[in-house]
C-alpha positions in Angstrom: -23.6 -72.2 51.3 -24.6 -74.9 49.3 -25.7 -78.3 50.7 -23.7 -80.1 48.3 -23.2 -80.6 44.2 -25.3 -82.5 41.7 -24.2 -83.1 38.1 -27.1 -83.1 35.6 -26.3 -85.1 32.5 -27.6 -83.6 29.0 -27.5 -85.5 25.6 -26.0 -83.7 22.5 -28.2 -85.7 19.9 -30.9 -83.8 18.3 -32.2 -86.4 15.9 -32.7 -90.6 16.3 -32.4 -93.2 13.6 -35.5 -95.1 13.2 -36.2 -98.4 11.4 -36.2 -98.2 7.7 -33.5 -95.6 7.9 -35.5 -92.7 8.7 -34.6 -90.1 11.2 -36.7 -88.1 13.6 -36.0 -85.0 15.7 -35.0 -85.3 19.2 -33.4 -83.6 22.5 -34.2 -83.6 26.0 -37.5 -82.8 27.5 -38.1 -79.1 28.9 -39.9 -80.3 32.0 -37.9 -83.3 32.6 -34.6 -81.4 32.7 -35.5 -78.0 34.5 -38.4 -79.1 37.0 -35.9 -81.5 38.9 -33.1 -78.8 38.5 -35.2 -76.1 39.9 -36.0 -78.3 42.8 -32.6 -79.3 43.6 -31.7 -75.4 43.7 -34.8 -74.4 45.8 -33.7 -77.2 48.3 -30.4 -75.5 48.3 -28.2 -77.8 45.8 -26.0 -76.6 43.5 -26.8 -78.0 40.0 -23.9 -78.2 36.9 -25.2 -79.5 33.6 -22.6 -81.6 31.7 -23.0 -83.2 27.9 -20.4 -85.3 26.0 -19.5 -82.2 23.9 -20.0 -79.3 26.5 -22.8 -77.7 24.3 -26.2 -77.5 25.8 -29.0 -80.0 24.9 -31.5 -79.4 22.5 -35.2 -78.9 23.7 -37.1 -81.9 22.3 -39.9 -80.1 20.2 -42.6 -82.6 21.8 -41.9 -80.9 25.2 -42.0 -77.7 24.3 -45.6 -76.8 25.6 -47.6 -75.9 28.7 -49.2 -79.3 28.6 -45.8 -80.6 30.3 -46.4 -78.1 33.0 -50.1 -79.4 33.8 -51.1 -76.3 31.4 -49.4 -73.7 33.9 -48.3 -71.1 31.3 -46.0 -69.3 33.9 -44.2 -72.3 35.0 -43.7 -73.4 31.3 -42.5 -69.6 30.6 -40.1 -69.6 33.5 -38.7 -73.2 32.5 -38.0 -71.6 29.1 -36.1 -68.8 30.5 -34.0 -70.9 32.9 -33.2 -73.1 29.8 -31.9 -70.2 28.0 -30.5 -68.0 30.5 -29.6 -69.5 33.9 -25.8 -70.2 34.1 -26.6 -73.6 35.1 -27.5 -74.7 31.8 -24.4 -73.4 30.2 -23.0 -76.7 29.9 -19.6 -78.2 30.4 -18.2 -81.5 28.8 -18.2 -84.7 30.8 -14.7 -84.8 30.6 -14.2 -81.6 32.6 -16.2 -83.0 35.2 -14.2 -85.9 35.7 -10.9 -84.1 35.2 -12.3 -81.8 38.0 -13.0 -84.4 40.4 -16.2 -86.7 40.1 -15.7 -87.4 43.8 -16.9 -83.6 44.5 -20.3 -84.5 43.2 -22.8 -86.0 45.7 -25.5 -87.0 43.2 -26.2 -87.2 39.6 -29.6 -86.7 37.3 -30.0 -87.9 33.8 -33.5 -86.5 32.3 -35.1 -88.1 29.3 -36.3 -87.4 25.8 -35.3 -90.1 23.4 -31.9 -88.4 23.2 -29.9 -90.8 25.7 -30.8 -93.6 23.1 -28.3 -92.1 20.8 -25.4 -91.0 22.7 -25.7 -91.3 26.6 -26.2 -94.9 26.8 -22.9 -96.0 25.0 -20.9 -93.1 26.6 -17.6 -94.3 28.2 -17.1 -91.0 30.4 -20.7 -91.3 31.6 -19.9 -94.9 32.3 -16.6 -93.8 34.3 -19.2 -91.3 36.4 -21.9 -94.1 37.0 -19.5 -96.6 38.4 -18.1 -93.9 40.6 -21.6 -93.3 41.9 -22.6 -96.9 42.2 -19.2 -97.8 44.0 -20.0 -95.0 46.7 -23.6 -95.6 46.9 -24.5 -91.7 45.7 -27.8 -90.9 44.8 -28.4 -91.7 41.0 -31.5 -90.3 39.2 -32.9 -90.9 35.8 -36.2 -89.9 34.3 -38.1 -91.2 31.2 -35.7 -92.5 28.8 -33.0 -91.5 30.9 -32.7 -94.7 32.4 -31.2 -96.5 29.3 -28.0 -94.3 30.0 -27.5 -96.9 32.7 -26.1 -99.0 30.2 -23.0 -96.8 29.6 -21.9 -98.3 33.1 -21.4 -101.6 30.7 -17.6 -102.7 29.8 -18.9 -103.1 26.5 -21.8 -100.6 26.4 -21.4 -99.8 22.3 -21.4 -103.3 21.4 -24.8 -103.7 23.5 -26.2 -101.1 21.9 -25.3 -102.2 18.5 -26.5 -105.7 19.3 -30.0 -104.3 20.1 -30.1 -102.4 17.0 -29.3 -105.4 15.2 -31.7 -107.3 16.8 -29.2 -110.1 18.1 -30.4 -110.9 22.0 -27.9 -113.4 22.4 -24.9 -110.9 21.8 -26.8 -108.1 23.5 -26.9 -110.2 26.6 -23.4 -111.2 26.2 -22.1 -107.7 25.8 -24.3 -106.9 29.0 -22.5 -109.2 31.4 -20.7 -107.3 34.3 -23.4 -104.7 34.5 -23.4 -103.0 37.8 -27.3 -102.7 37.8 -28.2 -106.3 37.2 -30.8 -107.2 39.6 -31.9 -103.6 40.5 -35.4 -102.7 40.5 -36.2 -99.8 38.1 -38.8 -98.2 35.5 -38.5 -96.4 32.3 -40.7 -95.1 29.4 -42.6 -98.3 28.5 -43.4 -99.8 25.0 -46.9 -98.6 25.2 -46.2 -95.1 25.8 -43.1 -95.3 23.3 -45.8 -96.4 20.7 -47.6 -93.2 21.4 -44.5 -91.1 20.3 -43.6 -93.5 17.4 -47.0 -93.0 15.9 -48.4 -89.5 16.8 -44.5 -87.7 16.7 -41.9 -89.8 14.8 -44.2 -91.8 12.3 -41.4 -94.6 12.6 -40.5 -97.0 14.9 -37.2 -97.1 17.1 -35.0 -100.1 16.9 -35.8 -101.2 20.6 -38.0 -100.5 23.4 -36.3 -99.6 26.7 -38.2 -102.3 29.2 -36.7 -105.0 26.7 -33.3 -103.5 26.6 -32.8 -103.1 30.3 -34.6 -106.6 31.3 -32.3 -108.2 28.7 -29.2 -106.8 30.6 -30.6 -107.9 34.0 -32.8 -105.2 35.5 -35.8 -106.0 37.3 -38.3 -103.6 35.2 -41.4 -102.7 36.9 -43.8 -100.1 35.2 -47.0 -98.2 35.9 -49.9 -96.9 34.0 -49.0 -95.1 31.0 -48.2 -91.5 31.5 -48.9 -91.6 35.2 -46.3 -90.7 37.6 -44.2 -93.3 38.7 -40.9 -93.6 40.8 -39.0 -96.7 41.9 -36.0 -96.6 44.5 -33.5 -99.5 44.7 -30.2 -98.6 46.8 -28.7 -95.6 45.0 -30.6 -95.7 41.9 -34.1 -93.7 41.6 -35.9 -94.0 38.3 -38.9 -92.2 37.0 -41.1 -93.9 34.2 -42.1 -90.6 31.7 -42.7 -87.1 31.8 -45.0 -86.8 34.5 -42.8 -88.4 37.1 -40.5 -85.1 37.0 -41.7 -83.8 40.6 -41.5 -87.1 42.2 -38.6 -88.0 41.0 -37.0 -84.6 42.0 -38.5 -85.1 45.5 -37.0 -88.6 46.0 -33.5 -87.5 44.7 -33.7 -84.5 47.2 -34.7 -86.7 49.8 -31.8 -89.2 49.1 -29.4 -86.7 49.0 -30.3 -85.1 52.2 -30.1 -88.8 54.0 -27.0 -89.4 52.4 -25.2 -85.9 53.3 -27.0 -85.9 56.8 -29.5 -82.9 56.3 -32.4 -84.9 56.7 
């Protein structure tokens, strides 16, 4: 008997545009996706993966390494098998979750990798989901680049993203008005961490950094030391800063679900 149901939101993006018109490979981080999913399952929760088009996400190549599992080869191989073979990873469309009834879900989790910058942060169906979770104060967790997906809840999410890419700060602020998370404390992959990815993996600059975008929209962004675990909870929202926050955010999300559903 499941304690409750959590929808995990994956991205379908497998490349990201960078300054100068270059494209880099992207996807969802393996550990950021699988570690919390396995923790939720172990805690007695059912997990359902959904993406905009229903296809499973691509593993970000930068995450396909035992290094993201503390060097534990066995944990890494287990995660790879889970991603490839577990029924939880088959994927459904966001639309199918809404049609089924988002009210039947008790929590939502959005992992990172840079992919959410491409599609999730402007996805209208995700925005509908996030507005439901906010209205009912249901646990909402986002990790690394995942917190940028919170902009999907804006009335004009697509316009907000376009203004950020255009470097039009005034327009971005204008399009972000009415955002449900304005005033929330949150964390996200910070600029100095992003620079490492830009310099060593993308070899190009992305159009905007995450703390800047969320701060512009009215979030109170707080970040810890680079590549060290850091998680913030504010009301229903739980955010983690970077890949190493995978275990702490899973623990925080499970605790929040247990409290909300009376399992604590």
